[in-house]
SEMIFI-951706 format. One line per field, with one value per residue: residue number from 1; residue in three letters; y, z, x of N, C-alpha, C in turn. Coordinates in steps of 0.02 Angstrom, whole numbers, plus 50000, padded with zeros to 5 digits. Layout:
N
nr (NUM_...) .
rest (ALA_...) .
npy (Y_...) .
npz (Z_...) .
npx (X_...) .
capy (Y_...) .
capz (Z_...) .
capx (X_...) .
cpy (Y_...) .
cpz (Z_...) .
cpx (X_...) .
This chain:
114
nr (1_2_3_4_5_6_7_8_9_10_11_12_13_14_15_16_17_18_19_20_21_22_23_24_25_26_27_28_29_30_31_32_33_34_35_36_37_38_39_40_41_42_43_44_45_46_47_48_49_50_51_52_53_54_55_56_57_58_59_60_61_62_63_64_65_66_67_68_69_70_71_72_73_74_75_76_77_78_79_80_81_82_83_84_85_86_87_88_89_90_91_92_93_94_95_96_97_98_99_100_101_102_103_104_105_106_107_108_109_110_111_112_113_114) .
rest (MET_LYS_ARG_SER_ALA_LEU_PRO_ILE_ALA_VAL_GLY_LEU_LEU_LEU_SER_SER_LEU_PRO_GLY_ALA_ALA_ARG_ALA_GLN_GLU_SER_ALA_MET_LEU_GLY_ASP_ALA_GLN_ALA_GLY_ARG_ALA_PHE_ALA_LEU_GLU_VAL_CYS_THR_PRO_CYS_HIS_VAL_VAL_SER_SER_ARG_GLN_LEU_ALA_PRO_SER_ARG_LEU_ALA_ILE_ALA_PRO_ARG_PHE_ASP_ALA_VAL_ALA_ASN_SER_SER_GLY_MET_THR_ALA_THR_ALA_LEU_LYS_ALA_PHE_LEU_LEU_THR_PRO_HIS_LYS_THR_MET_PRO_ASN_LEU_ILE_LEU_THR_PRO_ASP_GLU_ALA_ALA_ASP_VAL_VAL_ALA_TYR_ILE_LEU_SER_LEU_GLN_ARG_LYS_PRO) .
npy (48461_48569_48585_48613_48715_48812_48793_48877_48990_49016_49082_49194_49277_49282_49314_49445_49539_49598_49712_49758_49802_49904_50005_50031_50107_50205_50269_50357_50445_50624_50795_50811_50952_51036_50969_51001_51136_51182_51095_51177_51328_51274_51165_51178_51276_51170_51049_51016_51037_51049_51010_51158_51217_51332_51242_51192_51307_51305_51168_51035_50900_50865_50788_50773_50793_50729_50625_50549_50524_50442_50325_50162_50051_50158_50206_50261_50212_50215_50323_50401_50356_50404_50546_50573_50557_50592_50664_50696_50749_50822_50963_50981_50941_50971_50913_50905_50748_50780_50882_50768_50683_50742_50784_50688_50638_50724_50695_50578_50603_50633_50523_50425_50348_50209) .
npz (51284_51272_51115_51033_51063_50994_50830_50858_50902_50810_50728_50777_50788_50622_50570_50662_50568_50430_50526_50590_50471_50430_50517_50518_50418_50460_50556_50445_50416_50425_50446_50398_50384_50392_50282_50198_50189_50122_50021_49961_49943_49869_49763_49695_49564_49469_49504_49564_49721_49804_49835_49850_49769_49587_49435_49379_49310_49216_49204_49099_49119_49233_49386_49509_49670_49735_49667_49659_49791_49791_49691_49633_49770_49820_49934_50088_50074_49951_49893_49949_49903_49763_49792_49841_49730_49563_49427_49279_49224_49310_49432_49503_49618_49813_49950_50118_50247_50339_50264_50138_50225_50266_50180_50134_50224_50175_50090_50068_50147_50094_50036_49989_50088_50086) .
npx (50211_50258_50289_50177_50130_50234_50184_50067_50120_50200_50091_50045_50139_50170_50044_50029_50132_50069_50011_50132_50190_50098_50107_50238_50252_50152_50230_50328_50286_50239_50204_50014_49937_50059_50120_50033_50028_50184_50165_50059_50149_50245_50222_50102_50108_50122_50056_49877_49857_49750_49564_49502_49590_49634_49658_49802_49917_50010_50068_49980_50015_50050_49986_49848_49832_49743_49719_49826_49870_49754_49776_49798_49831_49935_50061_50131_50279_50304_50268_50371_50485_50478_50455_50592_50660_50756_50678_50630_50511_50472_50535_50712_50663_50738_50708_50699_50730_50608_50503_50457_50441_50302_50219_50194_50130_50033_49976_49928_49825_49730_49642_49536_49412_49354) .
capy (48531_48641_48566_48616_48793_48833_48811_48947_49084_49069_49098_49238_49298_49276_49371_49504_49570_49669_49774_49778_49864_49959_50056_50052_50144_50283_50316_50367_50501_50662_50842_50825_51006_51085_50955_51054_51225_51147_51085_51249_51353_51230_51124_51232_51308_51128_51022_51038_51004_51053_51036_51249_51289_51304_51223_51277_51347_51299_51105_51001_50854_50842_50757_50786_50748_50683_50577_50547_50472_50367_50278_50093_50029_50200_50187_50333_50222_50227_50412_50452_50346_50450_50600_50593_50512_50647_50632_50714_50794_50869_51001_50942_50992_50933_50897_50853_50696_50791_50889_50740_50656_50788_50792_50607_50619_50766_50658_50517_50612_50644_50468_50425_50315_50132) .
capz (51286_51220_51024_51032_51080_50936_50792_50881_50916_50750_50676_50784_50738_50558_50576_50662_50509_50423_50563_50576_50384_50453_50590_50498_50372_50492_50580_50413_50424_50449_50494_50382_50383_50365_50200_50121_50189_50102_49955_49942_49925_49821_49709_49645_49483_49401_49547_49610_49797_49853_49826_49812_49725_49540_49425_49379_49231_49185_49167_49119_49149_49335_49426_49558_49728_49772_49621_49667_49836_49780_49654_49660_49821_49848_49984_50102_50021_49856_49898_49981_49847_49710_49798_49841_49651_49521_49369_49225_49225_49372_49463_49551_49718_49855_50036_50188_50259_50379_50221_50131_50253_50287_50080_50116_50245_50179_50010_50096_50200_50046_50025_50003_50137_50110) .
capx (50176_50308_50303_50124_50148_50252_50126_50065_50200_50224_50041_50011_50184_50159_49981_50053_50163_50055_50015_50184_50209_50078_50148_50324_50227_50145_50302_50361_50224_50254_50139_49987_49959_50132_50141_49992_50056_50216_50133_50024_50171_50278_50182_50050_50132_50115_50001_49822_49860_49694_49527_49499_49646_49619_49685_49894_49912_50082_50079_49930_50037_50056_49928_49818_49869_49705_49718_49894_49817_49707_49806_49789_49908_49973_50070_50195_50322_50308_50253_50435_50519_50430_50480_50672_50682_50733_50600_50627_50443_50482_50598_50757_50689_50774_50662_50729_50664_50539_50471_50448_50373_50258_50189_50175_50065_49988_49936_49883_49766_49671_49643_49463_49410_49312) .
cpy (48599_48652_48618_48708_48838_48842_48896_48985_49090_49093_49150_49286_49334_49334_49441_49573_49631_49689_49798_49827_49911_50015_50065_50134_50221_50308_50355_50430_50560_50707_50842_50918_51045_51026_50985_51126_51208_51162_51153_51278_51318_51223_51143_51254_51243_51059_51048_51003_51036_51069_51117_51269_51270_51286_51235_51273_51315_51233_51046_50938_50827_50847_50794_50780_50730_50637_50542_50464_50433_50332_50231_50093_50112_50184_50248_50318_50246_50313_50429_50414_50411_50519_50622_50558_50567_50601_50715_50784_50851_50918_50966_50974_50943_50958_50872_50813_50725_50836_50855_50681_50670_50794_50722_50586_50666_50724_50606_50539_50617_50585_50455_50379_50261_50169) .
cpz (51244_51130_51018_51014_51028_50871_50781_50871_50837_50714_50686_50767_50666_50535_50585_50607_50460_50443_50592_50535_50409_50492_50538_50449_50409_50504_50517_50398_50452_50480_50415_50330_50366_50308_50152_50121_50135_50035_49912_49901_49869_49761_49663_49604_49438_49448_49577_49700_49819_49825_49789_49792_49637_49505_49414_49294_49171_49136_49194_49141_49207_49378_49451_49607_49754_49716_49626_49748_49815_49690_49690_49718_49829_49921_50021_50070_49989_49859_49888_49951_49783_49739_49795_49791_49608_49479_49318_49207_49281_49397_49490_49617_49772_49920_50061_50185_50304_50314_50184_50152_50281_50230_50100_50156_50256_50089_50013_50136_50149_50003_50039_50047_50114_50109) .
cpx (50219_50280_50208_50113_50176_50232_50092_50071_50198_50159_50028_50081_50189_50080_49989_50114_50141_50032_50069_50210_50184_50075_50209_50316_50196_50189_50347_50318_50227_50186_50090_49975_50007_50162_50094_50023_50131_50189_50087_50063_50241_50246_50144_50063_50127_50067_49920_49834_49788_49638_49493_49530_49625_49678_49757_49884_49977_50084_49994_49954_50051_49994_49904_49820_49801_49688_49775_49876_49770_49728_49823_49854_49968_49979_50139_50268_50354_50325_50342_50483_50518_50479_50565_50698_50687_50699_50622_50579_50440_50529_50632_50724_50698_50735_50700_50686_50620_50507_50454_50407_50307_50207_50166_50123_50021_49912_49870_49825_49707_49657_49563_49452_49351_49246) .
């Protein structure tokens, strides 16, 4: 009887992995409202952060936050890695872990719901 329970237990464990990954991603998120406030203060010279904002005047190459949010396969992990890695087209912003988590939460809040 114990042998027949093992495949079921393994199956249940494996089926829970995607949920566990989503839970881990959710734990990386901060406060979307704080992220929006931070982005409106820091990111608007180059990005359209909010639909109520006019397009930035300096850099047309910086993507809109809603476009970033709706990029194929966008995840909290991908955004956090991007924000914490220097890029030559982006100023060298040094975000605290909480600021990065807040901005990630805000950007992901812009994802279109299916």
